[in-house]
C-alpha positions as CSV (number, residue, x, y, z in Angstrom):
1,M,-16.4,15.1,44.6
2,F,-19.9,14.9,46.8
3,I,-20.5,11.9,49.3
4,Q,-23.4,11.8,51.6
5,T,-23.3,10.1,54.6
6,E,-26.8,8.0,55.9
7,S,-27.2,7.5,59.8
8,T,-27.7,3.3,60.4
9,P,-29.5,1.3,63.2
10,N,-26.8,1.5,64.7
11,P,-25.1,4.9,66.8
12,A,-21.8,4.3,66.9
13,T,-21.6,3.7,63.0
14,L,-22.9,5.6,59.1
15,K,-22.9,5.1,56.7
16,F,-20.7,7.3,53.5
17,L,-21.7,7.3,50.1
18,P,-18.7,8.4,47.5
19,G,-20.8,8.1,44.7
20,Q,-18.4,5.4,42.6
21,T,-18.2,1.9,43.3
22,V,-16.2,0.8,46.2
23,L,-15.6,-3.2,46.1
24,E,-17.0,-4.1,42.4
25,A,-18.1,-7.2,43.8
26,G,-18.3,-9.0,47.7
27,T,-17.6,-6.8,50.8
28,A,-14.5,-6.6,53.3
29,D,-14.7,-6.2,56.6
30,F,-12.3,-4.7,58.9
31,P,-12.6,-4.9,62.7
32,T,-10.0,-3.6,64.0
33,A,-7.0,-0.7,62.2
34,E,-3.9,-4.0,62.1
35,A,-6.9,-5.6,60.3
36,G,-7.5,-2.2,58.3
37,E,-3.6,-2.0,56.8
38,K,-5.1,-4.5,54.0
39,S,-7.0,-1.4,52.9
40,P,-5.1,1.5,51.6
41,L,-8.5,2.8,52.3
42,A,-9.6,1.1,55.2
43,K,-6.7,2.3,56.6
44,R,-6.3,6.1,55.5
45,I,-9.7,5.9,57.6
46,F,-8.0,4.3,61.3
47,G,-5.9,7.4,61.1
48,V,-8.7,9.5,62.2
49,S,-8.8,8.9,65.8
50,G,-11.6,7.1,66.9
51,V,-12.5,5.1,64.4
52,T,-13.3,1.4,65.6
53,G,-14.5,-0.7,62.8
54,V,-14.2,0.1,58.3
55,F,-16.9,-2.7,56.3
56,L,-16.6,-2.0,52.2
57,G,-19.7,-2.4,50.5
58,N,-20.4,-2.4,46.7
59,D,-21.0,1.3,47.3
60,F,-20.0,2.0,50.2
61,V,-18.1,2.3,53.4
62,T,-19.2,2.2,56.6
63,V,-17.3,4.0,59.4
64,T,-17.9,1.8,63.1
65,K,-16.0,4.9,66.1
66,S,-15.7,4.3,69.7
67,D,-18.3,5.2,72.4
68,D,-15.5,8.1,73.7
69,V,-16.5,10.2,70.7
70,Q,-18.9,12.3,68.9
71,W,-19.2,11.7,65.8
72,D,-19.2,16.0,64.9
73,H,-16.5,15.6,66.8
74,I,-14.9,13.0,63.4
75,K,-17.3,13.3,60.8
76,P,-15.4,15.9,58.4
77,A,-12.1,14.1,58.9
78,V,-13.3,10.4,58.0
79,L,-15.1,12.8,55.1
80,G,-11.3,13.8,54.3
81,A,-10.1,10.0,54.5
82,V,-13.0,8.6,51.9
83,M,-12.0,12.2,49.6
84,E,-8.5,11.8,50.0
85,H,-7.7,8.1,49.0
86,Y,-10.5,8.8,45.7
87,Q,-7.8,11.4,44.9
88,S,-5.1,9.1,45.1
89,G,-5.7,6.7,42.5
90,Q,-4.8,4.4,45.0
91,P,-6.9,1.1,45.2
92,V,-9.7,0.5,47.1
93,L,-8.5,-3.6,48.9
94,G,-4.7,-4.0,48.7
95,D,-3.8,-6.6,45.6
96,D,-3.2,-10.2,48.0
97,V,-7.2,-9.2,49.8
98,P,-9.8,-10.2,47.7
99,A,-13.3,-8.6,48.6
100,A,-15.2,-12.1,50.3
101,S,-18.1,-13.1,49.1
102,G,-19.4,-14.4,52.4
103,H,-21.0,-17.2,52.5
104,A,-19.0,-20.1,54.0
105,E,-19.1,-22.5,52.2
106,H,-21.4,-26.1,53.4
107,T,-21.1,-29.2,53.1
108,G,-22.4,-32.6,53.2
109,E,-26.4,-33.7,54.3
110,D,-28.1,-30.8,54.3
111,A,-26.4,-28.7,51.8
112,E,-29.7,-28.9,50.2
113,V,-31.2,-26.6,52.5
114,V,-28.0,-24.7,53.1
115,N,-28.2,-23.8,49.9
116,Q,-31.7,-22.3,50.0
117,I,-30.5,-20.5,53.1
118,K,-28.3,-18.9,51.2
119,D,-30.8,-18.3,48.4
120,L,-33.0,-16.8,50.5
121,L,-30.5,-14.7,52.3
122,D,-29.1,-13.6,49.2
123,T,-32.1,-12.3,48.1
124,R,-34.1,-11.3,50.3
125,V,-31.7,-10.7,53.7
126,R,-29.1,-9.4,52.8
127,P,-29.4,-6.8,50.4
128,A,-32.4,-4.4,53.1
129,V,-28.9,-5.4,55.3
130,A,-27.1,-3.3,52.7
131,Q,-29.5,0.3,53.0
132,D,-28.7,0.0,56.7
133,G,-24.4,0.0,55.8
134,G,-24.0,-3.4,57.3
135,D,-24.1,-7.7,56.1
136,I,-25.1,-10.7,57.1
137,T,-23.3,-13.9,56.0
138,F,-24.3,-17.4,56.6
139,H,-21.8,-19.1,59.1
140,G,-22.7,-22.9,59.6
141,F,-26.0,-24.7,60.3
142,D,-26.2,-27.6,62.9
143,R,-28.9,-29.4,64.1
144,G,-32.4,-26.7,62.8
145,V,-29.7,-23.8,64.0
146,V,-28.1,-21.2,61.3
147,Y,-25.5,-20.0,63.0
148,L,-24.9,-15.6,60.8
149,H,-22.0,-13.7,61.0
150,M,-23.1,-9.5,61.4
151,Q,-20.7,-7.2,60.8
152,G,-20.7,-3.5,59.4
153,A,-23.4,-1.5,60.6
154,C,-24.9,-5.1,62.1
155,A,-21.6,-5.4,63.8
156,G,-22.8,-4.4,68.1
157,C,-26.0,-3.2,66.6
158,P,-28.4,-2.3,70.0
159,S,-31.2,-4.3,67.3
160,S,-28.9,-6.7,65.9
161,T,-31.1,-8.6,68.1
162,L,-34.5,-7.7,66.8
163,T,-33.4,-8.5,63.0
164,L,-32.1,-11.7,63.7
165,K,-34.6,-13.7,65.5
166,M,-37.4,-11.7,65.2
167,G,-36.3,-10.9,61.4
168,I,-34.7,-13.2,60.1
169,E,-35.7,-16.0,61.9
170,N,-38.9,-16.3,61.0
171,L,-38.4,-15.8,58.2
172,L,-36.2,-18.8,57.4
173,R,-38.5,-20.3,59.6
174,H,-41.9,-19.4,57.3
175,Y,-39.5,-21.2,54.0
176,I,-37.4,-23.5,55.6
177,P,-39.1,-26.1,58.2
178,E,-35.4,-27.7,58.9
179,V,-34.6,-23.8,60.5
180,T,-36.2,-23.7,64.3
181,E,-33.3,-21.4,64.9
182,V,-31.0,-18.0,64.3
183,R,-27.7,-17.3,66.4
184,P,-25.0,-14.7,65.8
185,V,-21.4,-15.5,66.0
186,A,-18.1,-14.1,66.0
187,V,-15.6,-15.1,63.7
């Protein structure tokens, strides 16, 4: 098994590509080791000292490290953990953990606007963000303000504010006049 790694715009995060499907559908975010207990793969990666977050996508695993650890020191151990997991034959997620579809539900008078927002996110934003090892999902819409949740490499990324304001906000405002602003939320 050959696992490729790619850097992300977030220097604290690396993207690992095991060369096979990680999740059939959706994503799974494990921002803490405690949350990672629900995934045999994430649990194994959190066993590496210095790992602070694991995010699973369709064909990648994004790992975030603490600031006091260098990638040169933990990257081999993370590669080993991913390889051990796939050789073990265990599932990526525990039986009681479904992969998240991503977007929060929204009903009400602006449901049509929200559906347009979700469609643009799914077709234009999320594929590009996944290439960087992260995900951005719809969290809410209130009086022109779109609230988005950033995960994986996007969470804590130095360029995430620029991505939100200059990229996503401009895109949504261009196609959907009801959108006036985009803000991040922490879940």
